[in-house]
C-alpha positions as CSV (number, residue, x, y, z in Angstrom):
1,G,0.0,0.0,0.0
2,V,0.9,3.6,0.1
3,G,1.2,3.8,3.8
4,I,-0.9,4.9,6.8
5,K,-2.3,8.4,7.1
6,D,-0.6,10.5,9.8
7,E,-3.9,10.9,11.7
8,D,-4.3,7.1,11.8
9,K,-0.8,6.2,13.0
10,E,-1.7,6.5,16.8
11,K,-4.8,4.4,16.3
12,V,-3.5,1.4,14.4
13,F,-2.9,-0.7,17.6
14,E,-6.4,0.1,19.1
15,P,-8.9,-2.8,19.1
16,F,-11.5,-2.5,16.3
17,F,-9.7,0.3,14.5
18,T,-9.9,-0.2,10.7
19,T,-9.9,1.9,7.6
20,K,-11.5,-0.9,5.6
21,K,-15.1,-0.9,4.4
22,N,-17.7,-2.8,6.4
23,G,-17.4,-6.5,6.1
24,K,-13.7,-6.3,5.0
25,G,-12.1,-6.6,8.4
26,V,-12.8,-6.0,12.1
27,G,-9.6,-4.2,13.0
28,I,-8.3,-6.5,15.8
29,G,-5.3,-8.0,14.1
30,L,-2.6,-5.5,15.1
31,S,-4.0,-5.1,18.7
32,I,-3.8,-8.9,19.1
33,V,-0.2,-8.9,17.8
34,K,0.8,-6.1,20.1
35,E,-0.7,-7.9,23.1
36,I,1.1,-11.2,22.3
37,V,4.4,-9.5,21.6
38,S,4.1,-7.5,24.8
39,Q,3.4,-10.6,26.9
40,I,6.7,-12.2,25.8
41,G,8.6,-9.0,26.5
42,G,8.9,-7.6,23.0
43,T,7.8,-4.5,21.2
44,I,6.1,-3.7,17.9
45,K,6.3,-0.3,16.2
46,L,5.2,1.3,13.0
47,D,8.0,2.3,10.6
48,D,7.2,4.5,7.7
49,E,10.3,6.7,7.5
50,S,12.7,4.3,5.9
51,D,14.4,5.1,2.6
52,S,14.4,1.4,1.7
53,F,10.7,1.1,1.0
54,I,7.5,2.9,0.2
55,G,4.6,2.4,2.5
56,T,4.5,1.2,6.1
57,A,6.3,-1.7,7.9
58,F,5.9,-3.0,11.4
59,V,9.1,-3.8,13.3
60,I,8.8,-6.5,16.0
61,E,11.6,-6.9,18.5
62,I,11.6,-10.0,20.7
63,P,14.2,-10.6,23.4
64,V,16.3,-13.7,22.9
65,K,17.1,-15.9,25.9
66,K,20.6,-17.4,25.8
67,Q,21.0,-21.1,26.3
68,G,21.8,-22.0,29.9
69,A,20.5,-18.6,31.2
C-alpha cells in the first residue's frame, strides 16, 4: 500500500480500528499482535520513515534468551 495516514498512526494498535469498508475486516489483528508481543517482553512499532521502502512496515523486536541462562 501507500502507507498509513498521519492521523491514523496513533490508532493502528487500538482494538477494532480499521480503515476498511464494512465486512472487510474488524480491526483486531494489530491489537492482538501487540498484546502477544508485549506478553513475551517484546515490542512492535510502526516504521514509515525508511528510505528502503515505500509504505509502512511494522518492526517486531523480541528478546532472545541465551541457552543456559
